[in-house]
N, C-alpha and C positions, 0 to 999 in steps of 0.2 A: 205140052201142058194140057190138062183136061179142062173141060168146061167148068167143072166145079171149082177148079183152082182159079180160073179166070174170075169167076164170081167172087171168090174170096178176096182176090187182089183188089177188085173194084170196091168191095166193101171196106177194105183197109184204107183206100184212098179217101173215101167219104167220111171216115171216122174223125172225131174231133182231134185237135192237136194234142190235147192231154193224153189221148190214147196212143198217138203216134210217137211222141217224144218220150213219154213216160215221166214228164215233169209234173210237179204238183200244180193244182189249179191256180194258186196265188202267184205263181211265176208266169204262167201262160196268159193270165188276164191282161197284162199290159199290151199284149199283141193286138187286142181288139179295142183298147180304150184311148189311144192317142187322139182320135178325132174329138172325143168328148172333152178331154183335158184342154185342147186348143180352143174349143168353143168357150169353155169356162174362163180361160185366161182373157179372151177377148171381152167377155162380159165384165170381167174384173176391172179393165182399164176404161170402160165406157164412162163411168161417173167421174174419175179424175180428169179425163179429157174434156168432158162437158164443163167441169168446174174451171179448168184452165181457160177454156174459150170464154166463159162468163167474165173471168177476171181480166182477160185481154180486152174484151169489149168495154168493160168499165174503165180500164186505163185509157182506152182510145177516146171514149166519150167524155171522160172527166178526169184525166190524168192528174190535173193540178186543181182538184176541186177546192182545195183550201185557199186558193188565190181568189176565189169568187166570193162575192158578198153573200151573206146568209139569205136564205129563201125568205121572201116577204118583205125585205128591206127596200125602201125607195132608193133611187140612184144616188142621192146626195148623202148617203150614210154608208160608211165602211165598217167592217167588223173584223175581229181577230181574236184568237184564243190565247190565254196566257195564265200565269199564276200571280197571285198577290205577293208583293215583296215589301220589305220595310228597311229603312236605313239601320245598320248595325252600329252600336256605340259600345266601345270597350271601356269598362271601369277598371282603371289601373292604379297602382300605387305610385306616388311621386317620389317617395324615399324608401330605402330598404327598411324592412321591419317585419314584425310578427303580427299575424292576424289575431286580434283579441276577441272580437265578437262579430257575428253575422246576424243580420236582421231580416234577410230575404232569401228566397230560394228560387229555383227554376220554375217558370210558369207564373210567378207573382206579378201583378200589375203594380207599377211604381208611379209616383208623382214627382214632378220636378222639385228638387231640394230635399227629397226624402233620404235619410241616412240609411245606407245599405250595409255598411260594415265599418268597424272601428279597428285601427291598428294600435299596437302597443306603443304608448308614447310616454313612458315613465321618464326616460332620459330628457325628453323635451320639457316635461313638466318641471323637472329639477332645474333645468336651464332657465325656464320662465321665472321660477321663484328667485333665482339669483339675479336676473335682470330687474325684477321688481324691487329687490333690495337696493340695487344700484340706483334705481329711480328715486327711492326715498332718500338715499344719501345725497344724490345730486340736488334734490329739492331742498334739503336742509342747508346745503352749502350755498345754494342760490339765495335762500332767505337771509343768510348771514351776510352775503355780499350786498344784498339790497339794503340791509340795515346800515352797513358801513357807508354805503353811498348816500343814504339819507343824512348820516352824521356829517359827512364831508360837505354835503350841500348846505347844511345848516351853518357850518363854519364859514363857507363862502358868503352866505347871506349876512352873517354877523360882521365879517371883515369889511364888506362893502358899506354897511351902515356906519362902522367906525371911521372909515375913510371920509364919508360924507360929513359926519359931525366934526372931524378934525379939520377938514377944509374950511368949514364955517368959522371955527375958532381961530384958525390961522389968519383969516381975513379981518377978524376983529382984534387980533393981537393977543388973544388968550391962549394960543398954542403955538408951538415952534414948528419950524419946517422939519426938524428931525423927527418929531412925533408923527407927522404926516407920512414920512418915508417908512417909519416902522409899521404903520397901519397898512401901507401899500405892500410891504413885504409879507405881512401876514396873509393878505388876500391872495398873493401869488402862490403861497404854500397851500392855502386852502383849495385853490383851483387845481393845483397839481394832485392833491389828494382826491379831489372829486373825480378827475379823469382816471386815476388809478382804480378807484372804486367802481367806476363805470366799466372799465376793462375786465375787472374781476367778475362783475355781474354778467357780462357777455360770455366769459369763459364758462361760468357755472350754468348759464342757460344752454349753451351748446352741449355741455356734459349731460344735462338733463334730457335734452332732445336725443342725444346719441343713445342713452340708456333706454329711452322710450321706444326709439326705432328698433333697437335690439330686441326688446320685449315683443314688439309687434311682429317682427320676423319669426320669433319662436312661436308666438301665438298662431301666426299664419301656417307654420309647419304643423302645429297641432291640429288646426282646422283641416289641413290637407290630409291628415291621417284619418279623418272622417270621410269615408267614401260615400258620396251622395250621387243621386241620379240627376243628370243635367236636364233631362226631358221626361215628359210623361211617356211611359213605355211598359214593355213586358220583358221580364228576364228570360232570355233564351238559354243561356248556359251559366253555370257556376263552376269555375275551374280550380278553385282553391277552397281550403277548409280552415276551421279555427285551429290555431297553433302553428300553421305553416309559416315559414320564413321566406319572404319574397324579396327579390332585388328591386331596384328602382325600375319602374315600368312594369312590374309584375301584374298580370291580368287576374282579376278576381271574378268579374261578371262580364257578360255580354248581353246588352239589352237591345230590344227592337223599338224604334221610335214609332209609337202608335199614331203620331200626328202626320207622319209622312208614309202613307200607304199608297203604293202605285202598282201598275201592271204594265209590263212591256209586251207589246204586240208587234207583229211584222206585217207590213202592208206593201202591196206592189206600187210601182212608180205612179201609176195612174191615180191611185188614191192618196198616197203619201205626198205627192206634189201639190195637192189641193189643201192640205191640212196646214193650219197656222197655229203658232203658240197661243194658248188660251182658248182654242176651239172647244166647244161644248162636247161632252162625252158622257157615256153611261157605262156602268159596270154591273153585270149580273153574275153572281156566283153560282156554281153548280149546287152548292150546299143550300142556297136560299134562292131558288129559281123565281120566286114571286117578288123578290125585293130588288129594287133598282137604286143603285147608289150613284148620285150625280158626281161628275168628275170633270177635270180639265186637262187638256194636252199641255204638258210642261216641257216636252223635249221631242224633237224630230231629228233623226240622225242626218248628218250632212253627206254621208257616204253610204252606199248600198252595203248590206251585210254579205251578200254573195252575188256573183255575176256569172253568166254563161261565158264560156271560153271565147266565143265570137258573138258580139252584139252588133247585128247588122239590120235585122228587120224590126218592125214595130212590135211584133209579137214577142220577140226576144227581149226587147227593152222592157216590156211589161213584166218580165221575170225578175227584174231587179227588186230586191226586198229592202225596205228601210225600217229601222227600229223606231217605234213611236211609244213614248211613255205617257201614260194616262194616270193622273193622280186623283185620288178621292179627296173630297173637301175635308180639310183638317178637322173642323168642328164635328162633322159627322163621323169621321174616323175615330175621334176620341170618344164620342158618345156610344159607338158600337165597337169598342175595342175588344170586347169579349167574343164578338162574332166575326169581325173583319180581321182575320189573322193571316200572318204570312204563310204562304204555301198553298192556300186554297185556290183551286182552279176555277176558271170562269171565262166569260166573254166580255170583251170591251167593244163598245160601239162609238164611233166618232163621226161628227158632222163634217163632211167635206164641203158642204154647201150650206151656209147659215140660213138660207131662205127656205130650206126643206124642213118641214115640221117632223118632229119625232112621231113614230108610230104610237098608237094608244098604249101598247104594252110597255113602252119605254118612257112615256110622259109622266106617269105617276111616280112621285118620289116616295117609294115605300120604305126608305131608310129612316124616316122621321118616327 
């Protein structure tokens, strides 16, 4: 091999891969880029890894942050988050029938005794007229029986007077013993007629009372066909419409009692164990953060809602959570029925130590 050939061979060895293999540049490029891609992948995982470390650190430092009292609260006050709830009351039919009229709809505020719907009661109205006619008939029969009794009473009185006069005449010799016996027999007959008349009066009086009670029952059924609101509240659902035929117990409305507004919160053993029924409380809603609604504790669960599998240490016992119900004052709940609505989230604060004063932000009653 000549020197020139050697030079050419070395020149070929130093040439780029593209010239040696004859492949296009786009195919040959991956041969020189793996290090760059690996570096880019490492950079891509740096941020998620850091984020994971931050989350782990947060879990370690405050894994059950919601068990701790809110920042800035004194030791004698516990807090928890929840949602306002209200007692639900179903407005149902007592008897089968057709809905004739509706006077309210979903979202309307109602007052106790307000008529919300009327059922078709034509058959009951006819039955009521029939009973009223029977009442008139029984009343007339009773009046006739009383007149007969008065007549018989008068006959008894007259017969006794006749006997008295006859006895006086017999003593003076102006009347016979036979006449006295006749007067006595007349009195006995009058007394029998009086007792019979009294019996008839009693029967007619009972008939009148029966007819009256029957009419009262029909009237009560008619009144029950007027569906009224038993409490002040807000209509949550209307589940039937005019013209629908419902069976006994058919639901027409569901209302929320605006006088019984409460929030259920969950507190650990350390706090729940110090709370008593009637303890003072405060509720602050997320929708009205500057308003403080006074409340009272009306219920504390007797058993924990959830428990660790093994409860051995004191720290594990503190994980026991108890349900506590805090109820807003009924008068304030009624006064602010348009604002204090079921479903609104917020915070409830409860005094675990009555000697601890409320913080300034929770002392003012902003609900007035």
